[in-house]
VOGU-3710 file (C-alpha; in Angstrom, 3 decimals, decimal comma):
1> mriepsgevc> -9,294/11,672/-31,413  -11,404/9,038/-29,684  -10,946/8,058/-26,036  -12,312/4,767/-24,710  -12,225/4,441/-20,898  -11,075/1,089/-19,565  -14,178/0,529/-17,440  -11,891/0,200/-14,412  -11,058/2,862/-11,866  -8,657/4,607/-14,237
11> gaevfgvdls> -7,087/4,123/-17,646  -8,224/4,694/-21,223  -7,213/3,859/-24,788  -6,692/6,652/-27,297  -7,456/6,245/-30,994  -7,286/8,580/-33,972  -3,969/10,242/-33,162  -0,607/9,534/-34,805  2,253/10,013/-32,348  4,933/9,284/-34,930
21> gplsaqtvak> 5,014/12,788/-36,384  4,773/16,384/-35,180  1,819/17,080/-32,893  -0,262/20,254/-33,075  -0,827/22,344/-29,961  -4,505/21,366/-30,101  -3,669/17,651/-30,172  -1,187/17,995/-27,317  -3,808/19,840/-25,250  -6,366/17,078/-25,875
31> vraawlahrv> -3,899/14,329/-24,967  -2,837/16,166/-21,820  -6,462/16,684/-20,750  -7,172/12,975/-21,271  -4,005/12,049/-19,370  -4,993/14,139/-16,364  -8,553/12,802/-16,443  -7,763/9,097/-16,886  -4,272/8,966/-15,291  -3,114/6,138/-17,598
41> lafpdqyldd> -3,387/6,310/-21,400  -2,651/3,534/-23,882  -2,135/4,328/-27,564  -2,458/1,135/-29,657  -0,628/0,520/-32,946  1,809/3,424/-32,810  5,148/1,630/-33,422  7,178/4,664/-32,383  10,862/4,935/-33,187  13,140/6,647/-30,685
51> dalerftlam> 12,947/10,030/-32,419  9,162/9,991/-32,171  9,260/8,845/-28,547  11,498/11,796/-27,701  9,250/14,250/-29,569  6,191/12,969/-27,729  7,981/13,252/-24,377  8,972/16,835/-25,127  5,369/17,631/-26,081  4,122/16,190/-22,781
61> ggfgedpyfa> 6,459/18,266/-20,644  10,097/17,518/-21,413  12,658/15,069/-20,120  12,851/14,262/-16,435  15,783/12,809/-14,531  16,596/9,076/-14,605  19,263/8,772/-11,919  19,920/5,019/-11,925  19,360/3,946/-15,537  21,991/4,086/-18,233
71> piegrahiaa> 20,456/5,335/-21,502  20,499/3,317/-24,671  23,329/3,939/-27,114  23,050/7,240/-28,947  20,346/8,682/-26,690  20,541/10,735/-23,517  16,968/10,277/-22,286  15,746/6,821/-23,340  16,278/3,714/-21,229  15,538/0,126/-22,247
81> ilreadettp> 13,246/-1,824/-19,922  14,586/-5,153/-21,066  14,406/-8,794/-20,073  16,028/-11,460/-22,216  14,277/-14,758/-22,911  16,680/-16,793/-20,758  17,030/-14,292/-17,913  16,546/-15,615/-14,372  17,070/-12,481/-12,257  14,183/-11,259/-10,090
91> lfaenwhsdw> 11,623/-9,347/-12,146  12,396/-5,633/-12,410  9,876/-3,222/-10,811  7,667/-5,983/-9,414  6,841/-3,952/-6,290  4,338/-1,098/-6,279  5,920/2,356/-6,577  5,771/5,839/-8,048  8,799/6,442/-10,262  11,655/8,312/-8,598
101> sflpeppagt> 9,512/9,583/-5,703  12,744/10,040/-3,740  13,855/12,990/-5,911  13,417/16,583/-4,719  11,075/17,119/-7,679  9,588/13,739/-8,654  8,609/13,375/-12,303  5,152/14,084/-13,632  4,944/10,957/-15,707  6,499/8,028/-17,477
111> claaveippv> 6,118/6,897/-21,085  6,808/3,394/-22,405  6,904/2,417/-26,058  6,703/-1,254/-27,016  9,718/-2,627/-28,890  9,260/-6,386/-28,402  6,189/-7,777/-26,651  5,792/-11,434/-25,581  2,616/-13,236/-26,629  1,727/-13,881/-22,968
121> ggetlfadqv> 2,175/-12,116/-19,623  4,009/-8,902/-18,919  1,004/-6,799/-17,943  1,516/-3,545/-16,083  -0,747/-2,807/-13,119  -1,738/0,694/-11,997  -3,321/1,695/-8,678  -5,303/4,953/-8,602  -4,164/6,892/-5,547  -6,779/9,627/-5,895
131> aafaalpddr> -9,478/6,974/-5,621  -7,653/5,201/-2,798  -7,451/8,385/-0,745  -11,045/9,438/-1,489  -12,359/6,092/-0,216  -10,771/6,452/3,229  -12,815/7,502/6,271  -12,629/11,234/7,005  -10,733/10,797/10,274  -8,099/8,677/8,518
141> kerlrsltai> -7,757/11,291/5,804  -7,094/13,986/8,372  -4,446/11,900/10,091  -2,646/11,094/6,845  -2,747/14,728/5,677  -0,656/15,645/8,698  2,186/13,220/7,895  5,421/13,737/6,004  7,030/10,699/4,401  10,775/10,105/4,158
151> hsarlayape> 11,730/8,800/0,715  14,972/7,120/-0,328  16,306/4,964/-3,152  18,660/3,057/-0,870  16,715/-0,217/-0,708  16,797/-0,497/-4,502  19,764/1,431/-5,865  22,414/1,669/-3,147  25,394/-0,656/-3,756  23,912/-3,253/-1,384
161> gsygsrdkgr> 20,326/-2,705/-2,606  18,103/-4,946/-4,701  19,786/-3,786/-7,914  23,243/-3,370/-6,425  26,420/-5,429/-6,566  24,725/-8,750/-5,779  22,302/-8,414/-8,700  24,007/-10,516/-11,359  22,957/-11,473/-14,875  20,464/-8,664/-15,463
171> smairpdesa> 20,062/-7,406/-19,017  18,863/-3,941/-18,006  21,521/-1,236/-17,672  20,939/-0,273/-14,043  23,645/1,777/-12,332  23,481/1,720/-8,506  25,254/4,499/-6,676  26,061/5,810/-3,199  23,751/8,774/-3,896  20,820/6,398/-3,383
181> ratqrhplvr> 21,308/6,719/0,381  20,014/10,305/0,324  16,582/11,071/1,745  13,869/13,470/0,637  10,695/14,487/2,428  7,296/14,764/0,739  3,783/15,006/2,192  2,159/11,592/2,413  -0,929/13,157/0,834  -0,184/15,546/-2,022
191> hhpetgeeal> -2,364/17,871/-4,051  -1,925/17,152/-7,746  -0,255/20,311/-9,097  -2,459/20,416/-12,215  -5,824/19,071/-11,061  -5,775/19,919/-7,355  -6,911/16,405/-6,456  -5,610/14,847/-3,261  -3,699/11,588/-3,673  -1,611/9,247/-1,567
201> fstlgyivgi> 1,951/9,640/-2,790  4,182/6,589/-3,187  4,396/3,567/-0,923  6,690/1,104/0,868  10,054/0,641/-0,791  10,750/4,233/-1,714  9,175/5,447/1,554  11,526/4,426/4,361  9,997/6,310/7,295  7,572/8,935/8,586
211> egmddaeala> 8,835/12,180/10,065  8,403/12,224/13,841  7,701/8,477/14,157  9,995/5,727/15,317  10,774/3,061/12,749  8,446/0,406/14,140  5,432/2,722/14,278  6,131/4,090/10,809  6,568/0,641/9,292  3,300/-0,582/10,811
221> llrdlsewqv> 1,437/2,416/9,415  3,018/2,083/5,961  2,334/-1,645/5,752  -1,301/-1,146/6,657  -1,661/1,746/4,216  0,104/-0,106/1,404  -2,470/-2,905/1,558  -5,245/-0,337/1,186  -3,544/1,532/-1,667  -3,608/-1,449/-4,023
231> rdefvhrrrw> -6,979/-3,007/-3,285  -8,577/-4,540/-6,367  -11,124/-1,729/-6,731  -8,304/0,795/-7,204  -6,349/-1,204/-9,820  -6,273/-0,940/-13,613  -4,612/-3,768/-15,540  -2,898/-2,867/-18,815  -2,309/-5,650/-21,276  0,404/-4,820/-23,789
241> apgmvvlwdn> 0,254/-5,308/-27,555  2,888/-4,810/-30,258  3,339/-1,146/-31,136  1,562/0,160/-28,039  2,602/3,303/-26,167  1,550/3,794/-22,531  1,690/7,085/-20,648  0,941/7,425/-16,939  0,824/10,082/-14,255  3,211/9,346/-11,382
251> rsvlhratgg> 1,456/11,944/-9,241  -1,807/10,012/-9,136  -1,016/6,319/-9,667  1,309/3,612/-8,422  2,411/0,910/-10,830  4,186/-2,425/-10,926  5,363/-4,972/-13,458  4,159/-8,560/-13,744  5,846/-11,633/-15,196  4,398/-14,707/-16,847
261> yegyrrelhr> 6,423/-14,514/-20,063  9,267/-16,863/-19,214  11,140/-17,951/-22,319  10,259/-14,792/-24,242  12,201/-11,576/-24,710  10,509/-8,316/-23,672  11,735/-4,797/-24,444  10,168/-1,388/-23,895  11,775/2,010/-24,407  11,149/4,410/-21,572
271> ttiaaprqaa> 11,264/8,154/-21,070  10,571/10,139/-17,922  8,456/13,300/-18,125  9,568/16,215/-15,966  7,324/17,872/-13,412  5,981/21,239/-14,585  8,065/24,152/-13,415  6,413/26,039/-10,574  5,948/29,772/-10,905  8,398/31,826/-8,845
//
């Protein structure tokens, strides 16, 4: 296995491993170590089918919950991140976020396997939240460590949310639900459960408030922090290629989609990787 760092704040490409078949315990351990070290891994020229994508997800920690995506036909844990060539709906996942941060146990990671890649555009951006936190002044770090964020899916997945009843003509199988109104509290600064590193966790959109603050004060803080979290020096840009697989750590990076491929169809198959079970 050969790992080539991106040269940016995070991210690496992995060569010399075939994800299409069974993976040895040694290979899984090497991939997991690289994942934790680089936060975002790209595996070129894999061309995984859905069976292989599921096997890889199980090897990386098992299936996590996908509350608002309908799975593709014949699968329980694979969703299609799809945009048809003539689609005009707002781009899916264009805002920075950490996947499903509003769950009681947010997922460890997300895996995407290329199915159909346009010749232009469609890059995925990642913002390293370990680096973003480390670069803050010490007094700001202490303040943020004391805060608890209130997370919710309501702005996106409630019936009146961005992907709710008014969202017409979308090719993705998104299923909004009243359950999106629920809230969950997580520390604004979390220790990564496997590396111990401190990282800012999630951002505006899925964070709807700060415990003990009124809405105006919380929104001002979150807006200011969100600008810091995605400064250029914290961002890795992943350009897709046919057959590529990308794996990222939701506990240490934010991500967002980009457009620029109007007139072309784009399809990725996605799995969510469960958080490791904590010892009793």
